[in-house]
Structures are given as structure tokens and as C-alpha cells.
C-alpha positions in Angstrom: 117.4 97.4 66.1 114.2 96.8 68.1 113.4 100.5 68.4 114.2 101.2 64.8 111.9 98.3 63.8 109.2 99.7 66.0 109.3 103.1 64.3 109.4 101.5 60.8 106.6 99.1 61.5 104.4 102.0 62.8 105.1 104.0 59.7 104.4 101.0 57.4 101.1 100.3 59.2 100.1 104.0 58.8 100.4 103.8 55.1 98.6 100.5 54.8 101.7 98.2 54.2 100.7 95.5 56.7 102.6 92.7 55.1 105.8 94.7 54.9 105.3 95.7 58.5 104.9 92.0 59.5 108.0 91.0 57.6 110.1 93.8 59.1 108.8 93.0 62.6 109.4 89.3 62.3 113.0 89.8 61.1 113.7 92.3 63.9 112.1 90.0 66.5 114.4 87.1 65.5 117.5 89.2 65.2 117.1 90.8 68.7 116.7 87.5 70.6 120.2 87.8 72.1 120.0 91.6 72.7 119.2 93.3 76.0 115.6 92.7 77.0 114.5 96.3 76.2 115.5 96.0 72.6 113.9 92.6 72.2 110.7 94.0 73.9 110.6 96.8 71.3 110.8 94.3 68.5 108.1 92.1 70.2 105.8 95.2 70.4 106.5 95.9 66.7 105.5 92.3 65.8 102.4 92.5 67.9 101.3 95.7 66.3 102.0 94.3 62.8 100.0 91.1 63.5 96.8 92.9 64.8 95.3 93.2 61.3 96.8 90.1 59.7 97.0 87.5 62.4 95.1 88.7 65.4 95.3 85.4 67.3 99.1 85.6 67.2 99.1 89.3 68.0 97.5 88.9 71.4 100.2 86.7 72.7 102.9 89.2 71.7 101.1 92.2 73.0 100.3 90.5 76.3 103.9 89.6 76.8 104.9 93.2 76.1 102.5 94.5 78.7 104.0 92.2 81.3 107.6 92.9 80.3 107.5 96.7 80.1 106.4 97.2 83.7 109.8 96.6 85.2 111.6 98.8 84.3 108.6 101.0 83.4 108.6 102.2 79.8 105.5 104.3 80.1 104.9 105.2 76.4 105.6 101.7 75.1 103.4 100.2 77.8 100.6 102.5 76.7 101.2 101.8 73.0 101.0 98.0 73.6 97.8 98.4 75.7 96.1 100.5 73.0 96.9 97.9 70.3 95.7 95.0 72.5 92.5 96.9 73.4 91.9 97.6 69.7 92.4 94.0 68.8 90.0 92.9 71.5 87.4 95.5 70.6 87.4 94.2 67.0 86.5 90.8 68.3 83.7 92.3 70.4 85.5 91.7 73.7 84.8 94.9 75.5 85.7 93.5 78.9 89.1 92.3 77.5 89.7 95.7 76.0 89.0 97.4 79.3 91.3 94.9 81.1 94.1 95.7 78.6 93.8 99.4 79.3 93.6 98.8 83.0 96.8 96.7 82.8 98.6 99.7 81.4 97.5 102.0 84.2 101.1 102.5 85.5 102.2 103.7 82.1 99.2 105.8 81.5 99.5 107.4 84.9 103.2 108.2 84.3 102.4 109.8 81.0 99.7 112.0 82.6 102.2 113.6 84.9 
């Protein structure tokens, strides 16, 4: 469910349906609480992505948790995805150093993807 929600949220965001993306992500986040951690992390990433535009202060906590949680075991593409959304959120607030730190925190994933 977490990965399906992640794909659906991404699609909803791309067509400008931020509120529907948030509702979908919140539902998936709550439903995956008892699931294996990787599925719940995917739902957490979906919720962080959905909140960037609507509730940026909430989004940062979710995206930061995903960055920490996806390092072991390494899910390179999801780690990079979380870092990019967190960096975008911080850039929108004018926090260039924070955006840089988000991308640096994803270095293991970005390095893996570059191989």
C-alpha cells in the first residue's frame, strides 16, 4: 500500500491535485503503521511530498524521518526522492544551506544511483 500510495501521490501532485494527494497520503500513512518498515516509509515519503505545498512545516518532519530511515537498508532512489523534496521545501523558504544539507544527506543514495 505504501508504494502504491507513493506512485498515486506523485501523479496527483503532477496534475495539480495537492489536496487529493494529501488525503491519499494521510490515509496510506495511517493504514501502514503496522506494516513492515519499508512500506510505512514509502507512505511517509508520500505524505511528506504531499505536504510540501500545503503544509511545509509538517512536511519537513516527514521528509527528514524518511532520509534517516531509508539509509539502512539503502533504498537509493527513494532516498534521493526524499532529499530532493526536502531541498525544494527549504529553498522555497530561502534556506540554501538547509537545502544543501538535505542533498548532502542523500549522498549514499545519489552515489548508488550514479553507478
